[in-house]
mmCIF file as gemmi writes it, N, C-alpha and C atoms, coordinates in Angstrom:
data_model
loop_
_atom_site.group_PDB
_atom_site.id
_atom_site.type_symbol
_atom_site.label_atom_id
_atom_site.label_alt_id
_atom_site.label_comp_id
_atom_site.label_asym_id
_atom_site.label_entity_id
_atom_site.label_seq_id
_atom_site.pdbx_PDB_ins_code
_atom_site.Cartn_x
_atom_site.Cartn_y
_atom_site.Cartn_z
_atom_site.occupancy
_atom_site.B_iso_or_equiv
_atom_site.pdbx_formal_charge
_atom_site.auth_seq_id
_atom_site.auth_asym_id
_atom_site.pdbx_PDB_model_num
ATOM 1 N N . MET Axp A 1 ? 56.562 20.357 -23.182 1 0 ? 1 A 1
ATOM 2 C CA . MET Axp A 1 ? 57.049 20.141 -21.844 1 0 ? 1 A 1
ATOM 3 C C . MET Axp A 1 ? 58.47 19.275 -22.575 1 0 ? 1 A 1
ATOM 4 N N . GLY Axp A 2 ? 59.296 19.627 -22.09 1 0 ? 2 A 1
ATOM 5 C CA . GLY Axp A 2 ? 60.909 18.988 -22.953 1 0 ? 2 A 1
ATOM 6 C C . GLY Axp A 2 ? 60.493 17.267 -22.458 1 0 ? 2 A 1
ATOM 7 N N . THR Axp A 3 ? 61.41 17.1 -22.593 1 0 ? 3 A 1
ATOM 8 C CA . THR Axp A 3 ? 62.053 14.82 -23.204 1 0 ? 3 A 1
ATOM 9 C C . THR Axp A 3 ? 63.058 15.213 -22.576 1 0 ? 3 A 1
ATOM 10 N N . TRP Axp A 4 ? 62.931 13.624 -21.215 1 0 ? 4 A 1
ATOM 11 C CA . TRP Axp A 4 ? 64.249 13.802 -21.102 1 0 ? 4 A 1
ATOM 12 C C . TRP Axp A 4 ? 65.555 12.543 -21.858 1 0 ? 4 A 1
ATOM 13 N N . ASN Axp A 5 ? 66.796 12.958 -21.515 1 0 ? 5 A 1
ATOM 14 C CA . ASN Axp A 5 ? 67.61 12.596 -23.436 1 0 ? 5 A 1
ATOM 15 C C . ASN Axp A 5 ? 68.244 12.083 -21.569 1 0 ? 5 A 1
ATOM 16 N N . ASP Axp A 6 ? 68.201 10.368 -21.672 1 0 ? 6 A 1
ATOM 17 C CA . ASP Axp A 6 ? 69.473 9.661 -21.282 1 0 ? 6 A 1
ATOM 18 C C . ASP Axp A 6 ? 69.391 8.714 -22.156 1 0 ? 6 A 1
ATOM 19 N N . GLY Axp A 7 ? 71.294 9.857 -22.918 1 0 ? 7 A 1
ATOM 20 C CA . GLY Axp A 7 ? 71.821 9.329 -24.173 1 0 ? 7 A 1
ATOM 21 C C . GLY Axp A 7 ? 72.518 9.136 -22.777 1 0 ? 7 A 1
ATOM 22 N N . PRO Axp A 8 ? 74.243 8.852 -23.073 1 0 ? 8 A 1
ATOM 23 C CA . PRO Axp A 8 ? 75.52 8.528 -23.311 1 0 ? 8 A 1
ATOM 24 C C . PRO Axp A 8 ? 75.931 10.272 -22.342 1 0 ? 8 A 1
ATOM 25 N N . ASP Axp A 9 ? 75.512 11.079 -23.598 1 0 ? 9 A 1
ATOM 26 C CA . ASP Axp A 9 ? 75.874 12.599 -23.149 1 0 ? 9 A 1
ATOM 27 C C . ASP Axp A 9 ? 75.852 12.792 -21.731 1 0 ? 9 A 1
ATOM 28 N N . SER Axp A 10 ? 74.452 12.615 -21.346 1 0 ? 10 A 1
ATOM 29 C CA . SER Axp A 10 ? 74.055 12.738 -20.084 1 0 ? 10 A 1
ATOM 30 C C . SER Axp A 10 ? 73.897 13.025 -18.679 1 0 ? 10 A 1
ATOM 31 N N . LEU Axp A 11 ? 74.956 12.315 -18.847 1 0 ? 11 A 1
ATOM 32 C CA . LEU Axp A 11 ? 76.052 11.2 -17.391 1 0 ? 11 A 1
ATOM 33 C C . LEU Axp A 11 ? 77.501 11.464 -17.015 1 0 ? 11 A 1
ATOM 34 N N . VAL Axp A 12 ? 77.913 12.603 -18.555 1 0 ? 12 A 1
ATOM 35 C CA . VAL Axp A 12 ? 79.415 12.8 -18.094 1 0 ? 12 A 1
ATOM 36 C C . VAL Axp A 12 ? 79.795 13.689 -16.876 1 0 ? 12 A 1
ATOM 37 N N . ARG Axp A 13 ? 81.133 12.814 -16.12 1 0 ? 13 A 1
ATOM 38 C CA . ARG Axp A 13 ? 81.565 14.193 -15.248 1 0 ? 13 A 1
ATOM 39 C C . ARG Axp A 13 ? 81.794 15.236 -15.883 1 0 ? 13 A 1
ATOM 40 N N . ALA Axp A 14 ? 81.531 15.741 -16.333 1 0 ? 14 A 1
ATOM 41 C CA . ALA Axp A 14 ? 81.905 17.552 -17.664 1 0 ? 14 A 1
ATOM 42 C C . ALA Axp A 14 ? 80.494 17.839 -16.745 1 0 ? 14 A 1
ATOM 43 N N . TRP Axp A 15 ? 79.483 17.263 -16.366 1 0 ? 15 A 1
ATOM 44 C CA . TRP Axp A 15 ? 78.027 17.945 -16.653 1 0 ? 15 A 1
ATOM 45 C C . TRP Axp A 15 ? 78.435 18.954 -15.066 1 0 ? 15 A 1
ATOM 46 N N . PRO Axp A 16 ? 77.75 20.232 -15.491 1 0 ? 16 A 1
ATOM 47 C CA . PRO Axp A 16 ? 77.275 20.714 -14.322 1 0 ? 16 A 1
ATOM 48 C C . PRO Axp A 16 ? 76.303 20.253 -12.332 1 0 ? 16 A 1
ATOM 49 N N . ALA Axp A 17 ? 75.46 19.42 -13.119 1 0 ? 17 A 1
ATOM 50 C CA . ALA Axp A 17 ? 74.392 18.519 -12.108 1 0 ? 17 A 1
ATOM 51 C C . ALA Axp A 17 ? 75.654 17.006 -11.072 1 0 ? 17 A 1
ATOM 52 N N . TRP Axp A 18 ? 76.654 16.3 -12.143 1 0 ? 18 A 1
ATOM 53 C CA . TRP Axp A 18 ? 77.642 16.278 -11.032 1 0 ? 18 A 1
ATOM 54 C C . TRP Axp A 18 ? 78.513 16.863 -9.594 1 0 ? 18 A 1
ATOM 55 N N . ASP Axp A 19 ? 79.03 18.309 -10.545 1 0 ? 19 A 1
ATOM 56 C CA . ASP Axp A 19 ? 79.281 19.066 -9.838 1 0 ? 19 A 1
ATOM 57 C C . ASP Axp A 19 ? 78.92 18.9 -8.956 1 0 ? 19 A 1
ATOM 58 N N . LEU Axp A 20 ? 77.601 19.417 -8.973 1 0 ? 20 A 1
ATOM 59 C CA . LEU Axp A 20 ? 76.878 19.592 -7.894 1 0 ? 20 A 1
ATOM 60 C C . LEU Axp A 20 ? 76.661 18.645 -6.468 1 0 ? 20 A 1
ATOM 61 N N . GLU Axp A 21 ? 76.563 17.287 -6.674 1 0 ? 21 A 1
ATOM 62 C CA . GLU Axp A 21 ? 76.068 16.158 -5.915 1 0 ? 21 A 1
ATOM 63 C C . GLU Axp A 21 ? 77.77 15.627 -5.841 1 0 ? 21 A 1
ATOM 64 N N . THR Axp A 22 ? 78.453 15.843 -6.286 1 0 ? 22 A 1
ATOM 65 C CA . THR Axp A 22 ? 79.764 16.003 -5.967 1 0 ? 22 A 1
ATOM 66 C C . THR Axp A 22 ? 80.398 17.097 -4.678 1 0 ? 22 A 1
ATOM 67 N N . ALA Axp A 23 ? 79.74 17.587 -4.875 1 0 ? 23 A 1
ATOM 68 C CA . ALA Axp A 23 ? 79.802 18.986 -3.901 1 0 ? 23 A 1
ATOM 69 C C . ALA Axp A 23 ? 78.282 19.243 -2.568 1 0 ? 23 A 1
ATOM 70 N N . LEU Axp A 24 ? 77.83 18.3 -2.78 1 0 ? 24 A 1
ATOM 71 C CA . LEU Axp A 24 ? 76.936 18.17 -1.622 1 0 ? 24 A 1
ATOM 72 C C . LEU Axp A 24 ? 77.454 16.469 -1.335 1 0 ? 24 A 1
ATOM 73 N N . TRP Axp A 25 ? 77.76 15.714 -1.545 1 0 ? 25 A 1
ATOM 74 C CA . TRP Axp A 25 ? 78.794 14.459 -1.082 1 0 ? 25 A 1
ATOM 75 C C . TRP Axp A 25 ? 79.697 15.151 -0.036 1 0 ? 25 A 1
ATOM 76 N N . ALA Axp A 26 ? 79.875 16.062 -0.802 1 0 ? 26 A 1
ATOM 77 C CA . ALA Axp A 26 ? 81.995 16.371 0.735 1 0 ? 26 A 1
ATOM 78 C C . ALA Axp A 26 ? 80.74 17.277 1.848 1 0 ? 26 A 1
ATOM 79 N N . LEU Axp A 27 ? 79.42 17.632 1.901 1 0 ? 27 A 1
ATOM 80 C CA . LEU Axp A 27 ? 79.048 18.174 2.92 1 0 ? 27 A 1
ATOM 81 C C . LEU Axp A 27 ? 78.488 16.867 4.546 1 0 ? 27 A 1
ATOM 82 N N . PRO Axp A 28 ? 78.764 16.797 5.665 1 0 ? 28 A 1
ATOM 83 C CA . PRO Axp A 28 ? 78.803 16.137 6.55 1 0 ? 28 A 1
ATOM 84 C C . PRO Axp A 28 ? 76.692 15.185 6.608 1 0 ? 28 A 1
ATOM 85 N N . GLY Axp A 29 ? 76.916 14.122 7.095 1 0 ? 29 A 1
ATOM 86 C CA . GLY Axp A 29 ? 75.395 13.956 6.446 1 0 ? 29 A 1
ATOM 87 C C . GLY Axp A 29 ? 74.941 13.841 5.414 1 0 ? 29 A 1
ATOM 88 N N . ILE Axp A 30 ? 75.867 14.444 4.486 1 0 ? 30 A 1
ATOM 89 C CA . ILE Axp A 30 ? 74.829 13.374 2.706 1 0 ? 30 A 1
ATOM 90 C C . ILE Axp A 30 ? 75.48 13.115 2.08 1 0 ? 30 A 1
ATOM 91 N N . GLY Axp A 31 ? 74.961 11.652 2.314 1 0 ? 31 A 1
ATOM 92 C CA . GLY Axp A 31 ? 75.651 10.955 0.749 1 0 ? 31 A 1
ATOM 93 C C . GLY Axp A 31 ? 74.36 11.028 -0.424 1 0 ? 31 A 1
ATOM 94 N N . GLN Axp A 32 ? 75.781 9.681 -0.716 1 0 ? 32 A 1
ATOM 95 C CA . GLN Axp A 32 ? 74.802 9.785 -2.484 1 0 ? 32 A 1
ATOM 96 C C . GLN Axp A 32 ? 72.912 9.487 -2.449 1 0 ? 32 A 1
ATOM 97 N N . THR Axp A 33 ? 72.25 8.868 -2.205 1 0 ? 33 A 1
ATOM 98 C CA . THR Axp A 33 ? 70.908 9.091 -1.593 1 0 ? 33 A 1
ATOM 99 C C . THR Axp A 33 ? 70.712 10.568 -1.71 1 0 ? 33 A 1
ATOM 100 N N . LYS Axp A 34 ? 70.856 11.136 -0.56 1 0 ? 34 A 1
ATOM 101 C CA . LYS Axp A 34 ? 70.734 12.718 0.248 1 0 ? 34 A 1
ATOM 102 C C . LYS Axp A 34 ? 70.541 13.451 -1.088 1 0 ? 34 A 1
ATOM 103 N N . ALA Axp A 35 ? 71.972 13.141 -2.061 1 0 ? 35 A 1
ATOM 104 C CA . ALA Axp A 35 ? 71.923 14.616 -2.871 1 0 ? 35 A 1
ATOM 105 C C . ALA Axp A 35 ? 71.55 14.639 -3.653 1 0 ? 35 A 1
ATOM 106 N N . THR Axp A 36 ? 71.098 13.169 -4.091 1 0 ? 36 A 1
ATOM 107 C CA . THR Axp A 36 ? 70.594 12.771 -5.436 1 0 ? 36 A 1
ATOM 108 C C . THR Axp A 36 ? 68.469 13.774 -5.258 1 0 ? 36 A 1
ATOM 109 N N . LYS Axp A 37 ? 68.079 13.352 -3.804 1 0 ? 37 A 1
ATOM 110 C CA . LYS Axp A 37 ? 67.103 13.286 -3.74 1 0 ? 37 A 1
ATOM 111 C C . LYS Axp A 37 ? 66.911 14.336 -3.28 1 0 ? 37 A 1
ATOM 112 N N . LEU Axp A 38 ? 68.341 15.947 -2.51 1 0 ? 38 A 1
ATOM 113 C CA . LEU Axp A 38 ? 67.561 16.746 -3.058 1 0 ? 38 A 1
ATOM 114 C C . LEU Axp A 38 ? 67.768 17.927 -4.054 1 0 ? 38 A 1
ATOM 115 N N . MET Axp A 39 ? 68.209 17 -4.83 1 0 ? 39 A 1
ATOM 116 C CA . MET Axp A 39 ? 68.369 17.84 -6.435 1 0 ? 39 A 1
ATOM 117 C C . MET Axp A 39 ? 67.028 17.301 -7.071 1 0 ? 39 A 1
ATOM 118 N N . ALA Axp A 40 ? 66.656 16.447 -6.44 1 0 ? 40 A 1
ATOM 119 C CA . ALA Axp A 40 ? 65.453 15.986 -7.786 1 0 ? 40 A 1
ATOM 120 C C . ALA Axp A 40 ? 64.787 16.654 -7.073 1 0 ? 40 A 1
ATOM 121 N N . GLN Axp A 41 ? 64.526 17.308 -5.835 1 0 ? 41 A 1
ATOM 122 C CA . GLN Axp A 41 ? 63.678 18.297 -5.153 1 0 ? 41 A 1
ATOM 123 C C . GLN Axp A 41 ? 63.173 19.16 -5.831 1 0 ? 41 A 1
ATOM 124 N N . LYS Axp A 42 ? 63.961 19.801 -5.607 1 0 ? 42 A 1
ATOM 125 C CA . LYS Axp A 42 ? 64.645 21.723 -6.2 1 0 ? 42 A 1
ATOM 126 C C . LYS Axp A 42 ? 64.358 20.932 -8.116 1 0 ? 42 A 1
ATOM 127 N N . ARG Axp A 43 ? 64.873 20.235 -9.152 1 0 ? 43 A 1
ATOM 128 C CA . ARG Axp A 43 ? 64.322 20.158 -10.476 1 0 ? 43 A 1
ATOM 129 C C . ARG Axp A 43 ? 64.499 18.467 -11.035 1 0 ? 43 A 1
ATOM 130 N N . PRO Axp A 44 ? 63.032 18.516 -11.305 1 0 ? 44 A 1
ATOM 131 C CA . PRO Axp A 44 ? 62.718 16.999 -10.581 1 0 ? 44 A 1
ATOM 132 C C . PRO Axp A 44 ? 62.944 16.631 -12.278 1 0 ? 44 A 1
ATOM 133 N N . ARG Axp A 45 ? 62.264 18.04 -13.048 1 0 ? 45 A 1
ATOM 134 C CA . ARG Axp A 45 ? 62.503 17.073 -14.189 1 0 ? 45 A 1
ATOM 135 C C . ARG Axp A 45 ? 63.755 16.829 -15.169 1 0 ? 45 A 1
ATOM 136 N N . LEU Axp A 46 ? 64.605 18.109 -14.061 1 0 ? 46 A 1
ATOM 137 C CA . LEU Axp A 46 ? 66.506 17.146 -15.079 1 0 ? 46 A 1
ATOM 138 C C . LEU Axp A 46 ? 67.477 16.315 -14.02 1 0 ? 46 A 1
ATOM 139 N N . TYR Axp A 47 ? 66.8 16.169 -13.122 1 0 ? 47 A 1
ATOM 140 C CA . TYR Axp A 47 ? 67.133 15.037 -11.784 1 0 ? 47 A 1
ATOM 141 C C . TYR Axp A 47 ? 66.098 14.332 -11.251 1 0 ? 47 A 1
ATOM 142 N N . PRO Axp A 48 ? 65.421 13.514 -12.625 1 0 ? 48 A 1
ATOM 143 C CA . PRO Axp A 48 ? 63.848 12.583 -12.322 1 0 ? 48 A 1
ATOM 144 C C . PRO Axp A 48 ? 65.886 11.026 -10.618 1 0 ? 48 A 1
ATOM 145 N N . THR Axp A 49 ? 64.617 10.821 -9.556 1 0 ? 49 A 1
ATOM 146 C CA . THR Axp A 49 ? 64.855 9.681 -8.902 1 0 ? 49 A 1
ATOM 147 C C . THR Axp A 49 ? 63.625 8.875 -9.639 1 0 ? 49 A 1
ATOM 148 N N . LEU Axp A 50 ? 64.228 7.985 -9.483 1 0 ? 50 A 1
ATOM 149 C CA . LEU Axp A 50 ? 63.432 6.54 -10.258 1 0 ? 50 A 1
ATOM 150 C C . LEU Axp A 50 ? 63.795 5.172 -8.914 1 0 ? 50 A 1
ATOM 151 N N . HIS Axp A 51 ? 62.28 4.971 -8.982 1 0 ? 51 A 1
ATOM 152 C CA . HIS Axp A 51 ? 62.562 3.641 -6.983 1 0 ? 51 A 1
ATOM 153 C C . HIS Axp A 51 ? 62.159 2.725 -8.436 1 0 ? 51 A 1
ATOM 154 N N . SER Axp A 52 ? 62.793 1.556 -7.056 1 0 ? 52 A 1
ATOM 155 C CA . SER Axp A 52 ? 63.437 0.166 -7.995 1 0 ? 52 A 1
ATOM 156 C C . SER Axp A 52 ? 62.473 -0.747 -7.151 1 0 ? 52 A 1
ATOM 157 N N . TRP Axp A 53 ? 60.785 -1.542 -6.186 1 0 ? 53 A 1
ATOM 158 C CA . TRP Axp A 53 ? 61.354 -2.406 -5.117 1 0 ? 53 A 1
ATOM 159 C C . TRP Axp A 53 ? 61.305 -3.77 -5.242 1 0 ? 53 A 1
């Protein structure tokens, strides 16, 4: 099982996941929340969703 890398390099805008997320935002009815949840559904270990209550 891999580990989550939350270092500074994991969130750069050149990251392919960032490109995918911003492309999803361009779709009608898809905002940041829906795009993030779609990506997390497909690749939960790559793009985890964190909930704060």
